[in-house]
N, C-alpha and C positions, 0 to 999 in steps of 0.2 A: 685934448682929453675929453672923452665922452662922459655921458651922465653916469653910466654904470661904473666907470673907473673912478669918477669923483665920489660917488656914493660908497664904493668899496674902500677908497682911501679914507673918507670921512669916518665910516664905521670902524675901519681898522684902527685909526687914531683914537676913536672913542673907546674901543675895546682895550687898546693898549693903556690908555689913561685909567680906565676902570680896573684893569689887572694890576697896574702899578699901585694904585691906591689900595686895592685889596691886599697885595703882597705886603705893603708897608703897614697896613692896619693889622694884618695877621701876625707880622713880626712883633709889633708893639704889644698886641694882645697876648702873644705867646709869652713875652717877658712878664706881662701882668699876671697871667695865669700861673707862671712858675713861682712868682713871688707870693701869690695868694696860696698856692699849694704848700709853699715853704712855711708860711704862717700857720696854715692848718695842720701840717704834718709835724712841725718842729717847735715853733715859737709857743703856740698855745699849749701843747703837751709839756713843754719845759716849764712854763709858768705854773701849770697845774702840779707837776711833780715837785717844783721848788716850794710851792705852798704847802704840800704834804710834809716836806722836810722841815720847814719852819714850824709847822704845827707839831711835828714829832719832837723837835728840839724843845719847844715850850712845854709839852707834856712831860718830857724827861726832867726839866727843871722843876715842874710842879711835883713830880713824883719824889724828887730828892727832898723837897720841903716836906712832903708827906712822911717820908722815912724819918726825917729829923724830928718831926712832931709826934711820932708814934711813941706811946707810953707803954704799950703792951708788947713785950718782947716776943711773944708767940706769933704776933702778926707781922713782925719784921721780915721773916723769910719770904712771905708772899710779896711784900713790897719790893724786896731785893730781886725777887724773880721777875717782877714787872719791870724794874729798872733794866735788868739784863735783856729782857725781851725788847724794850723800847730802843735800847742801844743797838741791838742786832738789827732791828727794823730800819733804823737810820743808816746803818752800814749797807743793808740790802737796797734801800731806795737810792743811796748814793751810787752803788754799783750799777743799778738800772739806768740812772741818769747819765753816768759816764758812758754806758754802752749805747744809749738811744737818743739822748736829748742834748748833746753838746752842740752849741750854735757857733762858737768861734774859739780861737786860741785863748782868749781871755776867759771865756766860760770854762774851758778845760783847766786853765791854771787855777781858777777859783775852786773848781771841783777837787783838784789835788790838795788844795789848802783845807778843804772840808775833810778829806781823809786824815790830814795831820791833826786837825782839831778833834776828830773822833778818837784818834789815838791818844791825844792829850786827855780827853774825857775818860777814856778807858784806864789810862795810867793814874789819874787823880781819883778815880772811884774807890779803890780800896781804903785809902786814907779817910775819905769821907764816911764810908760805911763803918769803919772802926770807931771813929769819933761818935757817930750817931748811935751805934749799938751801946756804947758806953754812956750814952745820954750826956755827952759833952756838948751841950747846946751851943755854947759860945764858940767852941772850936769848929763845930760842924757848920754853924752860921757863917763864921769867918771864911771857911773853905768855899761856901756858896757865894758870898758877896765879894770876896777879894778877887783881884784880877789874876793872881797866880794860882788860884784853886780851881776846883772843878767848875764852879760857877763862871769864872772868867773864861774857861775853855768853851763852856756851852754858849755864853754870850758871843764869843768870837765866832763860833760855828754859825750862830743865828745871823750875825752881821755879814759873814761871807755869803750865806744863803740869800740874804736880802740884796747883796750886791749882784749876785747872779740873777735874781729876780728882776732887779732894775735894769740889768744888762739886756735880758731877753725882752722886757717891755720896750726898751729903747729900740732894739732891733725890729720888733713888730711895728712900733710907731714909724720907724724909718721906712720900712717896706710899705706901710699904708700910705705914707706921704708920697713915696715914689709912685705907687699905683695911682694915687689921685692926680699927680702931675702928668703921668703917662696918659691917663684917661682924658684929661683936658687937652693934652697935645694931640692925641688921636682924634678927639672930637673936632678941634679947630682945624686940624689938617684935613680931615674928611670934608668938613663944611666948605673950607676954602677950595679944595680940589673939585668938589661937586659944583660949586658956584662957577669956578673957572671953566670947568668942562662944559657946563650948561651954556655959559656966555659964548665961549669960543665956537662950540658946535652949533649953537643957536644962530649965531651970525653967519657961520658957514652954510647952514641949512637954509637960512633966509635968503642969502645971496644966490644959492643954487635954485631955490624955488622961484625967486623973482625972475631969474634968467629963463628958466623953463616956462614960467607962466607967460612971459612976454612972447617967447617963440610960439608957444601953443596958441596964444591969443591971436597972433598974426595969422597962423595957419587956420585957426577957426574962422576968422573973418573971411579968408579966401574961400573956405568951404561953404560958409553961409551965403556968400555972394554967388558962388556957383550953384548952390541949391535954390536960391530965390530967383535968379535970372536964367537958370539952365544954361549958363555960359561955360562951356567945356574948354574954352581957350585960356582961362585964368591959370596962373602959375603961382605956387607957394615958394617962399624964400627958402632955398636949400643951401645957403652959405655956411650954416653951422656944421661943424664936423662931429656931431653927436647923434643920439637917437632921434632928436627932433628934426635934424637935417636929413637923416635917413628917411624919417616919416614923410617929410616934405617931398623928398626925391621920389619916394614910392607913390605919393599922391599925384605928383606931376605925371609919372609914368602911367598911373591908372587913368588919369584924365585923358592922356593921349590915346591910350588903348580904347577907352570908352568912346572917345570921339571917333576913332577909326571904326569901332564896331558899329556905332550908330550910322556912320556914313555907309558902311556895308549893309546895314539893316534897311536904310532908306532905299539904296539901289536894289536890294533883294526884294523889298516890298513892291517896288515898281515892276520888277520882273515877275513877281507873284501875281500882281494885278493883271499884267498882260497875259501871263499863262492861264490865269483863271478864266479870262475871256475865251481863250482858245479851248480850254477844257469844257466850258459851258456849251460852246458851239459843237464840240465833238460829242458831248453827252446828248445834245438834241438829235444829232445825226444817228448816234447809237440807239437812242430811244426809238426812232422811227424804224430802224433795221430790226430791232428786237420785236417790235409790234408785228412787222411782216413775218419774221421767223415764227412768232407765236401763232399767227394765222395758218402758216404752212404746216406747223406741227399739229394743229387741230384737224386739218384735212387729212394729214397722214394718220392720225389716231383713228379717224372715222374709217379710212380705207383698211387699216389694220384690223378694226373690229369686224368688217365684212369678211375679210380674208380669214380671220380666226373662226367665224361662224361656218364658212365653207369647208375649211379644213376639219372642223369638228364633225360636220356631217359625213365627210369622207371617212374619218376615223370610225364613226359609228357603223357605216356600211361595211367597211373592211372588217370590223369586229364581228358583224353578222355573218359575213362570208367565212371568216375564220371558224365560227361556231358550226356552220354547215359543213365545212371541210372536216372539222373534227367529228361530226356525226357520221359522215360518209366513211371516214377512216375507221370509226367504231364498227359500222355495219360490215365493212370489208374484213375487219379482223374477226368478227363473228362468223361470216361466211367461210373464211379461211379455216376457222376452228371446226365448223361443220364438215367441210370438205376433208379435213384431216381425219375426222372421225369416220367419214364414209370410206376413206382409203384404208383405214385400219380395219373396218368391217369387210371390205373387199379382200384384204389380205387374209382375214379369218376364213372367208368363204373359199378362197383359193386353197388354203390349208385343209379345210374340211373336204373339198372335192378331191384333193390328193389322197386323203385318208380313205374316202369312199372308194376311190379307184383301187387303192391297195386292198380294201376289204373284198371288193368284187373279184379281184385277182385271186384272193385266197379262196373265195367261194367257187370260182372256176376251177381252181386246183383241186378243191375237195370233190367237185362233181366229176372231174377227170379221174381222180383216184377211185371214186365210187363206181364209175363205169368200168374201170379195170377190175375192181373187185367183183363186180357183177359178171363180167366175162369169165373170170376165174371160177366163180360159183357155178355158172352155166356149164363150163367144161367139167367141173367136178360132178355136177348133177347128171350129165350125159354119161359119165363114167359109172355113176351109181346105177344107172338103168331105171328099173321100175321104182326103186326106192327113192330115187332122186327126182321124181317128177314134180312133187310139191315144192321141193327146194328149187327146181328149175323155174317153176312159175314165179316164185318169190324173187329169184335172181333176175328174171325178165322184167318184173315190175320195178325192181331197184334200178336196173339198167335204163328202163324207160324214164324213170324219175330223174336219174342222173343226166340223161340226155336233155330232158326239158330244163333241168337246172342249168346245164351248160348253155343251152340256147338263151334262157332268160338272163344268165350272167353276161353273155356276150351282148345282148340287147342293152342291158343296163350299162355295161362298159361303154358301148357306143354312145348312149345318151349322156353318160357322165363325161366322156371325153369331149362331146359337143358342148356340154355345159361348162367344162373346164376351159375350152377354147373361148367360149363366149365370156366367161369370167375374166380370163386373161385380157381379152380385148377391152372389157369394161374397166379393168384395173388400169390398163395403159391409158384409156381415155380419161379416167379419174385423175391419173398422175398428170396428164397434160392440163386438165382443168386446174389442178392444184398449183402447177407451175404458173399458169396464166393468172390465177388469183393472187399468187405471191407477187408477180410483177405488177399487177393492178394495185395491190395493197401498198407496195413501195411507191408507186406513182401517186397514189392518194396521200401517202405520208409526205412526200415531197411537196405536193400541192398545198397540204395543210401547213407545212413549215413555211412555205413561201407566203401564204396568206397571213400567217402569224407575224412573219417579219414585216410584211407590208403594213399590218395593223399596228405593230410596235413603232415602225417608222412614222406612220400617220400620227400616232399618239405623241411621239417625240416632236414631230413637226408642229403639232397643235400646241404642245407646251412651249416650244421655241417661239412660236408666233405670239403666245400669251406673254412670254417674257419680253419679246420685242415690243408688244403693245404696252406692257408696264414701263419699259424703258422710254418709249415715246411719251407716255403720260408723265413720267418723271421729268423728261426733257421739257415737256410743256410746262410743268410746275416750275422747274428751274428757270425756264425762259420768262415766265410770269414774275418770278422773284427777281431775275436780272432786270426786267423792265422797271420793277419797283425800286431796285437799287440804283438804276440809271437815273430815275427821277430824283432819288435822294442825293445822288452824286451831283446832279444838276443844281439842286437847291444848295448843296454844300459848296459848290464852286461859286454860286452867286454870293453866298455868305462869305466865302473866302475873299471874293472881290471886294465886298463891302469892308471886311476887316482890314484888307490890304490898304484900302483908302483911308480908313481910320488910323492905321499905323503910319501911313505917310504924313497925316496931319499931326500925329503925336511927335514923330521924329522931327518934323519941321519946326517944332517949338524949341529944339536945342540949337545952341550956337556952336558949331563945330568948325575945326580948322579946315581950310580948303585943301582938298586932296585930289589926286588924279582920279578921274572918272573911271570906274571899273567897266571894262568892256562888257556890254550887255549882250547876251546871246540872241542871235537873230531868231525871230519867230518862224517856226517851221510851218510852211503852207499846208493846210489841211487838204488832203486828197481823198475824197470819199471813194471807197472801194465799191465795185458793183455788187448789188444784192443778188445772191444766187437763189433761184426759186427752189424751195424745198418741198414743193407740192408733189405728192406721189400719185401717179395715175392709178385710177381704179382698175382692178384686174377683172377681165371679162370672165363671166361664169363658165363660158364654153371652154376656156383654157383649163379651168379646174376639172371640168367634166372629162376633157381629153386626158388630163393627168390621171 
């Protein structure tokens, strides 16, 4: 049985004992409470009501004496009314007692006797009142004092009430005595139960604690010895089949695992020490390579700077050529526009020459018609004879004028036709010049576009070289940082080697169980790779010029 089961059993028994005592005490206290409530609810009210009945009976007897001693007949009715009232009150109180205050059969029997005595008093009352009204003092006194009269009935009534009072007092005393006895019984039973429970469970707890303490003390000694001597081969006693045994078993497993872990740590620290030596050598080799790479990158950066300057100059020259080509293209466009204007003017001249030719043809036609009219006029003048001589002279002049006009018109026509021919020839030559200018303009545009593309390519090439230069500079910075990191890694590997040595010393202080040696990985031979020269040859300026 383990500790948990023992503790559970012990506490279960303790709780059972406590519950048993509580149930017993509650049961006894319940009877105590019932009796107390009975006294409060019945015995005390009964005693109070019986006291009222006895007092009422005594007042009735005194009122009878008062009626007997009354000398004034006028006051007797009031006294008689008081007697009737007191008798009715006794009857009412007895009825209430019968309904609410009966304690036992004997109490009920005595109450029924009280009813009989009240009837006797009621029956004897008329005779007494008659004697008292007649002032028969001896007779009325005899009726009061003799046993067979009204006085005997009242005394018997009082005696029965007193018996009932004594009976209820006895019942209350009996209940009080019972409660006192019950209280003492509960008290001593509770004290005895508590003492027995404390003793039994104290001994059981002491036995359990001592056993647990012995086991824990033994385990603590083993743990203390292992802590002081760093001896991981010690074992705790795990023969107990409880939580202490489980703890000892867990401790032994922990010691075995810690011992195995420390053995692994020792072997790992040796491997780390060997690896740190190799890492340190590799870092030194890497540091030298990084320095060589940094020097090569510096040379490359210088070459890229020169190349960037050459490309920049080429881009500037190309930009100037592009501007010249643009200017030539502008002049060509202006010449083409002037030629277009000249062609338009030649077309206008051609049209004007055609119109002049047409006008000359009209003039020639008019001269021809004028000549015909002059001939007709001469014929008519000849027919007129002498009268037509003047008219014939005029007709001759007109004919001469028309002939000269015809001759002049023909000469003008000849000149205009020659001018028209020359104009046509000039227009054709101007058209040829315009076509040649258009072809030249297109060629200039193509040259300008090619120069612009070359300039844009040169700019992009310059930007690309700048980016390459920036990348080379960044590579140089990264290489410098790598060199610093390699130095830090070398220092860290040396520190790791020192810490591995310290760890070996610390682990060596522990006494561990002999275990199979863990196969240590063979050290990998370091094969330095050949350093590639990253030096960039400087570009000849002649190559850029040819480009």
